[in-house]
C-alpha positions, 0 to 999 in steps of 0.5 A: 500500500502506498503512503501519501500526503502528509497530514500536518501540512494542512495549515490552519489559518483561522484567526484567534477568537477575540475575547474570552469565552467560558465553557459551562457544564450542562445536563440533558436527558436522552429520549429514553430517560438517561441523564447526560452530562456535557460541557458546552461552549457556543461558537463565535462568528460563523464557526462550526460546533464540534460534537465530541464523542469519547471512546468506550471506558472513557469520558468527555475529558478525553478531549481536554487537549482539544478544548483550548484549541477549539476555543482559541479559533472560535469553534464551539463544542459540546463534549458529551459523557455517553450513558454509563460513562463519566457523570452520565450514570443516572438511569431512567428509573433514578438508579445509577449504572455504569458501562461495567454492567452493559452487555457488549452484544446485541443490536439493542444493547446500551452501546447501540442506544448511545445514538439516542445520547447523540440525538439529544446532543444534536437537539441541545445544540439546535435548540441553542440556535445553531443549525445542523449544517454547522454541527460536526460530530467528532468521535473516537473508537465507539464515538467514531462509529457513533459519529458516522452513524449520526451523520448517516441518519442526519444528512444535514450534518456537513461532515464527520471525523472518526478517530479509530473507527472499527467495523464492530465495537460492542455490536455498534457497527459502522459498515452500513452507516458508511454505505448510507453516509452519502457524498459528504466529506469524512475524515478517518484517522487511525494508527499503523502500529496495530497490524490487525486494526490497521488492515481493518482500517484499510477496508473501512477506507475502501468502503468509504471511498466506494460509498461516499466518493473518493473525492470526499474521503480523507484517511490519515494514519499516525504512528503513535495515536491511540485516541484524542489525548495523543494528538499534538496541538499542531495535529489538532489544529490540522483537524480543525483546519480540515473541517473548514477546508476539507481537501488533500494538503500539499506534500511537504518533507515531514510526515508524522501523519500521512494519508492512505490510498488503496483500491476499492473493495466491497465486504459484508458487515463484520461479525467480529466484536471489539469489546470495551478494551481499546487496544486489541494487540 
């Protein structure tokens, strides 16, 4: 497979946001009754709102390195504690539970029901006066699968960013959402240090190109990234820049992050399950 197009050369030319904004803790309720915790910062000017969706066994603090970068460049964000994670532990009946009690199998398990948490977040942002075409879901691991799924359902969302997407995480599948995603930009980010996961990522990249259009798919590989908290400030700025100008960057000499290019293939939905553990190897 040929490695192309260094990622960090995607310069971010946005001007810093004037003044200081303060993010606020907020609460919302999913349509099935889970009480959800989130951190909210409205955008300034005409900037987008990033919807941060964390990985399994984690919480919204996974994005803490991203918050000041988004704030600096005027982006808004809503970082959500998905049900059973972080401070989102109050169930519909008022009792508490965490992901440790969730089944990792079944298409109606709590992990699949997390799409309702995402829907609640979208309603919250929309109710604050920001249209869907300004909201960009950005997810990690299971959050990546949910980001793609949310964008497949809500066609008004302009694009999605998926860090470590997988075919099957606790029965939250991604292949069919990719097929239904449509002709919009999508950024897929992974690492080559786990051979099995990297091969799976290549397949997802091919499926995305087949379904979304080769010109809309941006697939980036970084050697050391396991999740959002591994990104450097410059890498984060590059992702933010991509959301405002989704294009293939020019080639430069350094390449700590690279884009991949491979032929289009068609596969069936995987039945292999990645459980709550993020690293398989």
